[in-house]
C-alpha beads as a LAMMPS data file, in Angstrom:
LAMMPS data file: protein, C-alpha beads

306 atoms
305 bonds

1 atom types
1 bond types

-500.0 500.0 xlo xhi
-500.0 500.0 ylo yhi
-500.0 500.0 zlo zhi

Masses

1 110.0

Atoms # bond

1 1 1 -251.787 285.014 -130.146
2 1 1 -252.695 288.550 -130.308
3 1 1 -255.895 289.227 -128.213
4 1 1 -255.740 293.084 -129.062
5 1 1 -254.797 294.549 -132.469
6 1 1 -253.281 298.254 -132.319
7 1 1 -254.997 300.568 -134.979
8 1 1 -253.817 304.026 -134.891
9 1 1 -254.694 305.151 -131.269
10 1 1 -257.238 302.237 -130.838
11 1 1 -256.743 298.808 -129.342
12 1 1 -259.284 296.450 -130.840
13 1 1 -260.313 293.094 -129.409
14 1 1 -258.956 290.659 -132.128
15 1 1 -261.708 288.126 -131.647
16 1 1 -264.567 290.899 -131.866
17 1 1 -263.112 292.365 -134.901
18 1 1 -262.776 288.993 -136.587
19 1 1 -266.425 288.305 -135.774
20 1 1 -267.431 291.639 -137.234
21 1 1 -265.559 290.982 -140.352
22 1 1 -267.146 287.533 -140.566
23 1 1 -270.697 288.944 -140.294
24 1 1 -269.918 291.670 -142.858
25 1 1 -268.420 289.242 -145.213
26 1 1 -271.335 286.669 -144.829
27 1 1 -273.829 289.517 -145.352
28 1 1 -272.095 290.621 -148.631
29 1 1 -271.882 287.113 -150.095
30 1 1 -275.695 286.498 -149.224
31 1 1 -276.544 289.698 -150.893
32 1 1 -274.539 288.611 -154.213
33 1 1 -276.467 285.428 -154.299
34 1 1 -279.849 286.918 -153.453
35 1 1 -281.060 287.577 -157.043
36 1 1 -280.253 284.067 -158.270
37 1 1 -282.342 282.510 -155.415
38 1 1 -285.172 285.137 -155.560
39 1 1 -284.618 286.453 -152.154
40 1 1 -285.242 290.275 -151.671
41 1 1 -282.123 291.806 -150.439
42 1 1 -284.049 293.750 -147.651
43 1 1 -284.751 290.228 -145.948
44 1 1 -280.975 289.681 -145.918
45 1 1 -280.432 293.041 -144.319
46 1 1 -282.950 292.037 -141.634
47 1 1 -281.347 288.695 -141.206
48 1 1 -277.969 290.184 -140.931
49 1 1 -279.095 292.125 -137.950
50 1 1 -280.692 289.328 -136.168
51 1 1 -277.839 286.716 -136.629
52 1 1 -275.025 288.504 -134.338
53 1 1 -277.716 288.453 -131.548
54 1 1 -278.997 285.005 -132.147
55 1 1 -275.515 283.589 -132.711
56 1 1 -273.883 285.028 -129.668
57 1 1 -276.941 283.954 -127.488
58 1 1 -276.983 280.488 -128.720
59 1 1 -273.066 280.158 -128.491
60 1 1 -273.244 281.327 -124.884
61 1 1 -276.360 279.171 -123.811
62 1 1 -274.738 276.006 -125.219
63 1 1 -271.554 276.741 -123.436
64 1 1 -273.242 277.223 -120.199
65 1 1 -275.618 274.250 -120.613
66 1 1 -273.244 271.600 -121.992
67 1 1 -269.730 272.694 -120.744
68 1 1 -270.562 274.432 -117.389
69 1 1 -273.549 272.108 -117.056
70 1 1 -275.744 274.611 -115.380
71 1 1 -279.373 274.258 -115.058
72 1 1 -281.399 275.757 -117.797
73 1 1 -282.608 278.829 -115.614
74 1 1 -278.934 279.536 -114.689
75 1 1 -277.665 278.854 -118.255
76 1 1 -280.102 281.573 -119.770
77 1 1 -278.001 284.071 -117.811
78 1 1 -275.545 284.333 -120.823
79 1 1 -274.131 287.722 -119.645
80 1 1 -272.409 285.798 -116.822
81 1 1 -269.019 283.977 -117.253
82 1 1 -267.462 283.251 -120.711
83 1 1 -267.052 280.734 -123.470
84 1 1 -268.656 280.197 -126.867
85 1 1 -269.913 276.931 -128.539
86 1 1 -270.391 277.313 -132.381
87 1 1 -272.919 274.754 -132.677
88 1 1 -275.199 276.682 -130.191
89 1 1 -274.947 279.869 -132.248
90 1 1 -275.453 277.871 -135.401
91 1 1 -278.600 276.119 -134.228
92 1 1 -280.139 279.036 -132.890
93 1 1 -279.615 280.991 -136.112
94 1 1 -281.289 278.281 -138.003
95 1 1 -284.310 278.553 -135.618
96 1 1 -284.357 282.346 -136.274
97 1 1 -284.048 281.896 -139.953
98 1 1 -287.085 279.478 -139.899
99 1 1 -289.137 281.682 -137.826
100 1 1 -288.201 284.724 -140.095
101 1 1 -289.248 283.014 -143.217
102 1 1 -292.533 281.723 -141.786
103 1 1 -293.549 285.133 -140.489
104 1 1 -292.363 287.241 -143.639
105 1 1 -293.745 284.329 -145.951
106 1 1 -290.248 283.967 -147.598
107 1 1 -289.435 280.549 -149.275
108 1 1 -287.279 278.789 -146.408
109 1 1 -285.455 276.447 -148.531
110 1 1 -284.222 279.104 -151.009
111 1 1 -283.359 281.333 -148.285
112 1 1 -281.290 278.737 -146.495
113 1 1 -279.565 277.871 -149.740
114 1 1 -278.797 281.597 -150.241
115 1 1 -277.294 281.852 -146.905
116 1 1 -275.437 278.542 -146.810
117 1 1 -271.869 279.571 -147.927
118 1 1 -272.228 282.749 -145.728
119 1 1 -272.222 280.568 -142.698
120 1 1 -268.845 279.001 -143.709
121 1 1 -267.428 282.367 -144.322
122 1 1 -268.359 283.643 -140.845
123 1 1 -266.847 280.620 -139.384
124 1 1 -263.615 280.951 -141.225
125 1 1 -263.152 284.530 -139.790
126 1 1 -264.351 283.431 -136.306
127 1 1 -261.558 280.709 -136.105
128 1 1 -258.870 283.162 -136.941
129 1 1 -260.290 285.245 -134.054
130 1 1 -259.979 282.125 -131.889
131 1 1 -256.321 281.798 -132.710
132 1 1 -255.563 285.485 -132.201
133 1 1 -257.549 285.059 -128.615
134 1 1 -255.771 281.907 -127.665
135 1 1 -258.867 279.796 -127.230
136 1 1 -259.888 276.469 -128.921
137 1 1 -256.195 275.344 -128.984
138 1 1 -254.783 272.112 -130.473
139 1 1 -253.046 269.040 -129.267
140 1 1 -249.634 268.936 -128.046
141 1 1 -246.733 268.645 -130.529
142 1 1 -244.008 267.119 -128.315
143 1 1 -241.944 263.950 -127.850
144 1 1 -244.188 261.092 -126.103
145 1 1 -241.826 261.115 -123.190
146 1 1 -242.786 264.546 -122.252
147 1 1 -246.346 263.328 -121.397
148 1 1 -245.011 261.266 -118.473
149 1 1 -246.338 263.683 -115.805
150 1 1 -249.913 262.842 -117.138
151 1 1 -251.062 259.541 -115.559
152 1 1 -254.859 259.376 -116.730
153 1 1 -254.992 257.745 -120.213
154 1 1 -257.983 259.509 -121.140
155 1 1 -256.325 262.896 -120.649
156 1 1 -253.428 261.808 -122.737
157 1 1 -255.666 260.922 -125.564
158 1 1 -257.574 264.369 -125.425
159 1 1 -254.323 266.319 -125.618
160 1 1 -252.242 263.851 -127.871
161 1 1 -254.562 262.063 -130.081
162 1 1 -252.403 261.288 -133.003
163 1 1 -248.749 260.911 -132.078
164 1 1 -247.765 260.272 -135.839
165 1 1 -248.560 263.926 -136.775
166 1 1 -247.909 265.480 -133.248
167 1 1 -244.071 265.114 -133.019
168 1 1 -241.917 268.021 -131.721
169 1 1 -240.699 268.387 -135.369
170 1 1 -244.274 269.015 -136.632
171 1 1 -243.667 272.105 -138.871
172 1 1 -246.755 274.030 -138.098
173 1 1 -246.673 273.809 -134.416
174 1 1 -247.096 277.021 -132.469
175 1 1 -246.571 277.877 -128.807
176 1 1 -248.661 280.587 -126.704
177 1 1 -247.514 283.165 -124.231
178 1 1 -247.254 282.765 -120.372
179 1 1 -250.771 283.447 -118.735
180 1 1 -252.701 282.231 -121.949
181 1 1 -255.321 279.565 -121.536
182 1 1 -253.182 276.933 -123.167
183 1 1 -250.164 277.809 -120.964
184 1 1 -252.482 277.322 -117.826
185 1 1 -253.606 273.945 -119.103
186 1 1 -249.929 272.892 -119.564
187 1 1 -249.206 273.963 -116.048
188 1 1 -252.072 272.268 -114.528
189 1 1 -251.009 268.970 -116.291
190 1 1 -247.658 269.402 -114.698
191 1 1 -245.920 269.611 -118.246
192 1 1 -244.278 273.020 -117.700
193 1 1 -243.498 275.172 -114.807
194 1 1 -245.423 278.204 -113.780
195 1 1 -242.422 280.287 -114.331
196 1 1 -242.081 279.247 -117.974
197 1 1 -242.236 282.005 -120.607
198 1 1 -244.464 279.970 -123.157
199 1 1 -246.484 276.825 -123.460
200 1 1 -245.467 273.694 -125.111
201 1 1 -245.878 273.614 -128.994
202 1 1 -249.445 272.680 -129.999
203 1 1 -251.237 272.289 -133.327
204 1 1 -252.821 275.620 -134.717
205 1 1 -256.016 273.598 -135.121
206 1 1 -257.977 276.980 -135.329
207 1 1 -256.179 277.954 -138.436
208 1 1 -256.756 274.529 -139.883
209 1 1 -260.519 274.706 -139.437
210 1 1 -260.464 278.288 -140.689
211 1 1 -258.678 277.300 -143.890
212 1 1 -261.190 274.311 -144.417
213 1 1 -264.011 276.582 -143.688
214 1 1 -262.790 278.963 -146.433
215 1 1 -262.589 276.129 -148.938
216 1 1 -265.944 274.934 -147.959
217 1 1 -267.520 278.430 -148.437
218 1 1 -265.922 278.768 -151.761
219 1 1 -266.890 275.236 -152.863
220 1 1 -270.648 275.758 -151.804
221 1 1 -270.780 279.178 -153.515
222 1 1 -269.133 277.948 -156.815
223 1 1 -271.356 274.864 -157.107
224 1 1 -274.588 276.609 -156.306
225 1 1 -274.111 280.185 -157.782
226 1 1 -277.149 279.009 -160.006
227 1 1 -279.945 277.337 -157.961
228 1 1 -280.065 273.626 -158.686
229 1 1 -282.280 271.126 -156.763
230 1 1 -283.814 272.804 -153.786
231 1 1 -281.824 272.133 -150.719
232 1 1 -278.726 271.187 -152.336
233 1 1 -276.576 274.281 -150.892
234 1 1 -277.692 273.853 -147.274
235 1 1 -277.048 269.975 -147.501
236 1 1 -273.581 270.706 -148.925
237 1 1 -272.769 273.020 -146.142
238 1 1 -274.067 270.884 -143.527
239 1 1 -272.276 267.555 -144.659
240 1 1 -269.134 269.698 -145.247
241 1 1 -268.957 271.444 -141.903
242 1 1 -270.070 268.277 -139.986
243 1 1 -266.925 266.353 -141.662
244 1 1 -264.677 269.285 -140.914
245 1 1 -265.532 269.702 -137.474
246 1 1 -265.699 265.849 -136.658
247 1 1 -262.191 265.705 -138.104
248 1 1 -260.518 268.776 -136.392
249 1 1 -262.071 267.887 -133.171
250 1 1 -259.578 265.037 -132.949
251 1 1 -256.716 267.787 -132.764
252 1 1 -258.524 269.968 -130.083
253 1 1 -256.956 269.633 -126.611
254 1 1 -259.582 271.902 -124.896
255 1 1 -262.564 269.777 -125.237
256 1 1 -263.313 266.928 -122.846
257 1 1 -264.355 263.548 -124.170
258 1 1 -267.845 262.330 -123.836
259 1 1 -269.457 259.030 -124.935
260 1 1 -267.535 256.733 -127.513
261 1 1 -264.382 258.790 -126.913
262 1 1 -265.949 261.731 -128.863
263 1 1 -266.077 265.322 -127.836
264 1 1 -269.535 267.172 -127.619
265 1 1 -269.124 268.718 -131.075
266 1 1 -268.428 265.288 -132.609
267 1 1 -271.738 263.959 -131.276
268 1 1 -273.595 267.000 -132.573
269 1 1 -271.605 266.432 -135.844
270 1 1 -272.775 262.921 -136.128
271 1 1 -276.260 263.973 -135.505
272 1 1 -276.291 266.565 -138.244
273 1 1 -274.781 263.925 -140.692
274 1 1 -277.630 261.370 -139.905
275 1 1 -280.251 264.202 -140.338
276 1 1 -278.847 265.087 -143.709
277 1 1 -278.867 261.380 -144.852
278 1 1 -282.549 261.145 -143.648
279 1 1 -283.449 264.332 -145.514
280 1 1 -281.720 262.945 -148.706
281 1 1 -283.493 259.642 -148.336
282 1 1 -286.932 261.190 -147.789
283 1 1 -286.239 263.618 -150.779
284 1 1 -285.288 260.591 -152.974
285 1 1 -288.447 258.595 -152.014
286 1 1 -290.564 261.668 -152.715
287 1 1 -288.981 262.003 -156.079
288 1 1 -289.276 258.402 -156.985
289 1 1 -292.963 258.339 -155.888
290 1 1 -293.634 261.285 -158.064
291 1 1 -292.036 259.498 -160.930
292 1 1 -294.416 256.545 -160.360
293 1 1 -297.641 258.659 -160.408
294 1 1 -299.957 258.709 -163.538
295 1 1 -299.107 261.781 -165.619
296 1 1 -302.688 263.093 -165.004
297 1 1 -302.345 262.767 -161.284
298 1 1 -299.145 264.790 -161.261
299 1 1 -300.621 267.330 -163.442
300 1 1 -303.615 267.567 -161.156
301 1 1 -302.812 266.925 -157.560
302 1 1 -306.495 267.149 -156.661
303 1 1 -307.074 263.707 -158.136
304 1 1 -305.094 262.240 -155.473
305 1 1 -307.862 262.575 -153.083
306 1 1 -310.458 260.635 -155.404

Bonds

1 1 1 2
2 1 2 3
3 1 3 4
4 1 4 5
5 1 5 6
6 1 6 7
7 1 7 8
8 1 8 9
9 1 9 10
10 1 10 11
11 1 11 12
12 1 12 13
13 1 13 14
14 1 14 15
15 1 15 16
16 1 16 17
17 1 17 18
18 1 18 19
19 1 19 20
20 1 20 21
21 1 21 22
22 1 22 23
23 1 23 24
24 1 24 25
25 1 25 26
26 1 26 27
27 1 27 28
28 1 28 29
29 1 29 30
30 1 30 31
31 1 31 32
32 1 32 33
33 1 33 34
34 1 34 35
35 1 35 36
36 1 36 37
37 1 37 38
38 1 38 39
39 1 39 40
40 1 40 41
41 1 41 42
42 1 42 43
43 1 43 44
44 1 44 45
45 1 45 46
46 1 46 47
47 1 47 48
48 1 48 49
49 1 49 50
50 1 50 51
51 1 51 52
52 1 52 53
53 1 53 54
54 1 54 55
55 1 55 56
56 1 56 57
57 1 57 58
58 1 58 59
59 1 59 60
60 1 60 61
61 1 61 62
62 1 62 63
63 1 63 64
64 1 64 65
65 1 65 66
66 1 66 67
67 1 67 68
68 1 68 69
69 1 69 70
70 1 70 71
71 1 71 72
72 1 72 73
73 1 73 74
74 1 74 75
75 1 75 76
76 1 76 77
77 1 77 78
78 1 78 79
79 1 79 80
80 1 80 81
81 1 81 82
82 1 82 83
83 1 83 84
84 1 84 85
85 1 85 86
86 1 86 87
87 1 87 88
88 1 88 89
89 1 89 90
90 1 90 91
91 1 91 92
92 1 92 93
93 1 93 94
94 1 94 95
95 1 95 96
96 1 96 97
97 1 97 98
98 1 98 99
99 1 99 100
100 1 100 101
101 1 101 102
102 1 102 103
103 1 103 104
104 1 104 105
105 1 105 106
106 1 106 107
107 1 107 108
108 1 108 109
109 1 109 110
110 1 110 111
111 1 111 112
112 1 112 113
113 1 113 114
114 1 114 115
115 1 115 116
116 1 116 117
117 1 117 118
118 1 118 119
119 1 119 120
120 1 120 121
121 1 121 122
122 1 122 123
123 1 123 124
124 1 124 125
125 1 125 126
126 1 126 127
127 1 127 128
128 1 128 129
129 1 129 130
130 1 130 131
131 1 131 132
132 1 132 133
133 1 133 134
134 1 134 135
135 1 135 136
136 1 136 137
137 1 137 138
138 1 138 139
139 1 139 140
140 1 140 141
141 1 141 142
142 1 142 143
143 1 143 144
144 1 144 145
145 1 145 146
146 1 146 147
147 1 147 148
148 1 148 149
149 1 149 150
150 1 150 151
151 1 151 152
152 1 152 153
153 1 153 154
154 1 154 155
155 1 155 156
156 1 156 157
157 1 157 158
158 1 158 159
159 1 159 160
160 1 160 161
161 1 161 162
162 1 162 163
163 1 163 164
164 1 164 165
165 1 165 166
166 1 166 167
167 1 167 168
168 1 168 169
169 1 169 170
170 1 170 171
171 1 171 172
172 1 172 173
173 1 173 174
174 1 174 175
175 1 175 176
176 1 176 177
177 1 177 178
178 1 178 179
179 1 179 180
180 1 180 181
181 1 181 182
182 1 182 183
183 1 183 184
184 1 184 185
185 1 185 186
186 1 186 187
187 1 187 188
188 1 188 189
189 1 189 190
190 1 190 191
191 1 191 192
192 1 192 193
193 1 193 194
194 1 194 195
195 1 195 196
196 1 196 197
197 1 197 198
198 1 198 199
199 1 199 200
200 1 200 201
201 1 201 202
202 1 202 203
203 1 203 204
204 1 204 205
205 1 205 206
206 1 206 207
207 1 207 208
208 1 208 209
209 1 209 210
210 1 210 211
211 1 211 212
212 1 212 213
213 1 213 214
214 1 214 215
215 1 215 216
216 1 216 217
217 1 217 218
218 1 218 219
219 1 219 220
220 1 220 221
221 1 221 222
222 1 222 223
223 1 223 224
224 1 224 225
225 1 225 226
226 1 226 227
227 1 227 228
228 1 228 229
229 1 229 230
230 1 230 231
231 1 231 232
232 1 232 233
233 1 233 234
234 1 234 235
235 1 235 236
236 1 236 237
237 1 237 238
238 1 238 239
239 1 239 240
240 1 240 241
241 1 241 242
242 1 242 243
243 1 243 244
244 1 244 245
245 1 245 246
246 1 246 247
247 1 247 248
248 1 248 249
249 1 249 250
250 1 250 251
251 1 251 252
252 1 252 253
253 1 253 254
254 1 254 255
255 1 255 256
256 1 256 257
257 1 257 258
258 1 258 259
259 1 259 260
260 1 260 261
261 1 261 262
262 1 262 263
263 1 263 264
264 1 264 265
265 1 265 266
266 1 266 267
267 1 267 268
268 1 268 269
269 1 269 270
270 1 270 271
271 1 271 272
272 1 272 273
273 1 273 274
274 1 274 275
275 1 275 276
276 1 276 277
277 1 277 278
278 1 278 279
279 1 279 280
280 1 280 281
281 1 281 282
282 1 282 283
283 1 283 284
284 1 284 285
285 1 285 286
286 1 286 287
287 1 287 288
288 1 288 289
289 1 289 290
290 1 290 291
291 1 291 292
292 1 292 293
293 1 293 294
294 1 294 295
295 1 295 296
296 1 296 297
297 1 297 298
298 1 298 299
299 1 299 300
300 1 300 301
301 1 301 302
302 1 302 303
303 1 303 304
304 1 304 305
305 1 305 306
């Protein structure tokens, strides 16, 4: 954990710096893909100015709506409180891209396919920022006996989901300093003394997700450098990230469980996956119907109305 980075005579907020690097990296990658997808670079420049605002607003809004559970009017006061929810920023950014494409008459599917790997690039940098800032932490890596002070089985499941990979000997486990959010959670659960110097060891789940997001960005970009079937890059990104987020949430200790012993982000991941499956099914049905049409009808769509 290093919430501030010292550079020359400046102290830079590590999370903000990682977010900035993520946005710049995402913009550069999108520009590199622009010509292949027929997107004028100026549109990507415009979108790159909209995304930080939309992303931060959406992330704050979701944090206040679904975690702080505030009424909508109060939740809109995003300048109050703290906390960010990636899916909130992600979904609002999608809405902004859709509106932008309609207003500027840009091919929406091509634009989203062009941007797809950039989303994963931004996420990878953002999760490194989470690790440096000490948020979005992972499950405990301790002996089961150390959980004795926790009497609520739901809480035990939240902070110690997979004992087989969460032992005290787990080689990747890290601890965070006195006063960090992780430290305060462990004190609240009665696991450590308020006078302790560090938290108990936990999974660096932020870095797990950062690495997986980087691999996803690489995979989406490599497989879709040349446009294939419209929408493939976007669907690859959505399927991939939904799977990554669903899996890594099992090792998150900061998120409470909702229905079916899943976190809020896991529920959203399930809905995204189901939406992608529905899109694939509809696309397949459309392609099949096109093949069944007489050649003359396909060549002259106006014949469909006669």
